[in-house]
N, C-alpha and C positions, 0 to 999 in steps of 0.2 A: 752590378756595375763594377768594372775593373778597379782594383786598388792602384794607388800611385806606383807601388812597386811593380805591379804587372804592366802598367803603361810604360814604365821605364824599360822593363825587360823586352818589350815589343817595339821600342824605339831604336831603330837600327844605328843611328849615329852614336848613341850611348853604347851599344854593343860593340861597335868598331873601336871605340876608345878602350873599353875593357879588354877586348881581344888583343889590342896592341900591347898594353902593359902586362897583362897576364902572359901573353906570348913571349915577350922579351924576357920576363922573369923565368919562365919555364923552359925555354929553348935549350940553354946550356945543359940542363939536367937530362934532357932527352937525347940530344944529338952530340954532345961533347963529353960530358962526364960519363954517360952511358952510350950504348950503341943501339940505334933504332933500326929495326928491319921491318919494312912495310911490304906487303904483297896483296895483290887483288884489286888495286884501284882501277884497273881496266873495266871492272864491273860497274863503275860509276858512269861510263859513257852512255849517253842518251837517257839518263834517268830524268824523270820529271822533277819540277821544283817543289812538288808537294806529294803527300801520301807515300813517303818512303820511310820505312821503319827499320832502323839498325838494331838488331838484338845481339847482345854480347855477354860473355862472362865478365865477372867483376873482381878486381883485385885490390884497388885502393879507392878511397872516396873521390879524389880529385884528379890524380895523374892520368887515369884512364881517359876520362872525358876530355881533359886538356889536350892529350895526344890526338884524339879523334879530331878536335877542332883544328889543330895544326895541320893534320893530313888533309882535311877538307879544304882548308885555305890554300895549301900547296897545290892541290889538284886543280883548284880554280885558276891558278896561274900556269897551268899546263905541265906541272910536274907529275910524274907517275912513279909511285912506289918509293918516294924519297922526299925529304924536306928541303935539303940544300940550304942556301942562304935565305934567312927568313924575311926577305923583302915583301913576301906575300902579306905580312902583317900591316902593310901600308894601306891595303884595300882587301880586308879579309872576307871570307865567305860567312855570312851571318844568317842565312836562311836555315837555321838548325836550332832545335831545342833538345834538351836532355831531361830525363826524368830522375828526380832525386828525392830522398826522404826529407820530409819537412824538418824533422828534428835535427838532422845533420846540417842542413843548409842554414839553420838559424842558430847554430852553435858558436859562431865566431864572426868577427868583423870580416875576415878574409872570405869565409863562406858566403856571407851576405853580399859581399862585393861580386863574387863569382856568379851569384844568382842573376846578375845583370847580363851575363853572357848567354842567357836564354834558358834558365832553369825552370822546370815545372815541378813544383813541390807536391808530394803526395804523402798521406799519412801511412805509417808503417802498419802492416797487418798485425804485427805483434811488437809491442814495446816492452823491452826488458825492464825498464825502470817502473813503469806503471802497471805492468802485468796485464795490460788491456789486450783482449783478444778480439780481432776483427775478422770477419769472414770474407771480406772483399774490399775493393777500393770504395771510398766515399763517392757517391754519384757526381759530386762537384769536381772531384779529382779526375774522374773518367771524362767528364765534359771538357776539362782543360786540355787533356791529351788529344781528344778528338779535334778540338779547335786548332791545336798546333799542327796536327797532321794535315788538316785542310789547307794550310798555308806553307808548311815547311817540311824539312826532314826532321825526324825525331830519333834520338838515341835512348834505348831503354835497356835495363838489366833485369831479365826475367826472374833471377834468383833473389833480387832485392837485398843481397848481402855479399860481403867479400869472402865468405866461407866457401871453399871449393866444393863442388858436387852437392851443394844445398839444393833441395827440390825447387823447381820452377813454380811460378805463381800463375794460377789459372786466369787471372785478370789479363795477362798478356795475350793469351789465346783468345779470350773473349773480345778483346779490343781488335785483334786481327780479323775475327769473324765479322765484326760490326763494320769496320772501316774498309776492309779489303785492300790494305796497302801493299806496295812492293816490299817484301821483307828480305833484308840482307843480313845474314849471320856474320858475326865477327868473333874471332878467337884471339885472345891476347895472352901473353905469358911474359914472365920476368919482372913485372911491376911489383909484385909482392916481395920479391927478393931485393929489388933496388931501392924501394921507398918504404917509409913507415905506412901504417894503415891509412892515414889521411892522404898520403901521397905528396906531402909537402916537405919532407926531410929525407935525406939519404940514409939508407941502411948499408948498402954495399955498392961501391962505385965500379965502373967498368962492366956493368951487367948488360947482357943482350936483352933488349926489349923487343918483342915481336908482336905485330898486329897483322892479322890475316883477314881480309875481306873475302867472303865466299860469294859464289854466284847467287842471284836471287832465288829464293825457294819457290818451288811449284806447290802451291797449297790448295787443297780442296776446302774452300771456305764453307762448304756445307757439312764438313766432317765435325765430329764432336770436339769440344774444347780439349778433352783429354788427348785425343789423337793429334791435334794441332800442337799442343804443348809438348808431347813426346817428340814430334818432329823438330820443334824449336830446340829442345834440350840436346838432341842428337847433333843438330847442326852447329851448336856452340861448344860441342864436345864436353858437356857436363852431365851426361846421362850415366847410369850405372855401368853401361857397356864400356864407356871410356875410362871409368874410374880404375879399372883393372888392367888397362892396356900397357901401362909403362910407369916406371918409377917417377918420371918427371910429372906425371899426373897426380899420383897419390902421396907424394912426399909431404910430410908435415911442415907447415909454415914455421919459419924461425920466430 
């Protein structure tokens, strides 16, 4: 049976309220204090309302996801590759979930509130504090993501960490093999420079934040998880090949 928290996260009027206030709070940092460059939202045209998986590299705990939600809402209101005036928050796009580490989302009042925007919590495969090693997602975590994909779009970060060029996790490839969703790669940059690790405080103002949505991947769902994972990591530009392509990819975080 779903918990009270899960029922609230799936209650769209609650999500709309959370989107409105989180959106108002975060909009200036994305579009005024910094500069947001969006490309590729034309790939959203004719997407179904379910079984769409966005796979992205990860740079902050919250700013990345919040930016995606802004973009999805803007596109719902007919905007392409821009946010513009955020009147889209009056009737936001709420058919989306995002995958996040359970420990992160239960760490503060703000993170618990943001869970109501559609968070799906999963246990980390490795916990630095407990030294616990896990070989894969808990079956209940996998089922939660499956259920979300059956109804909505889902955002996931295959690396499970904000560390650049960390290896991807096979659970993402296994999920893709099982559910066979439309997979859209996303490449983000600038967030680690503009915000702190949580993505709630500024580090450097006037930063260019870029979000690039690529065309849906052509995936052989019968291929091995290793092959699919390699394709995913290449598409989000986090593979070893991309690590050496330019200074902006391998520069050490501040």
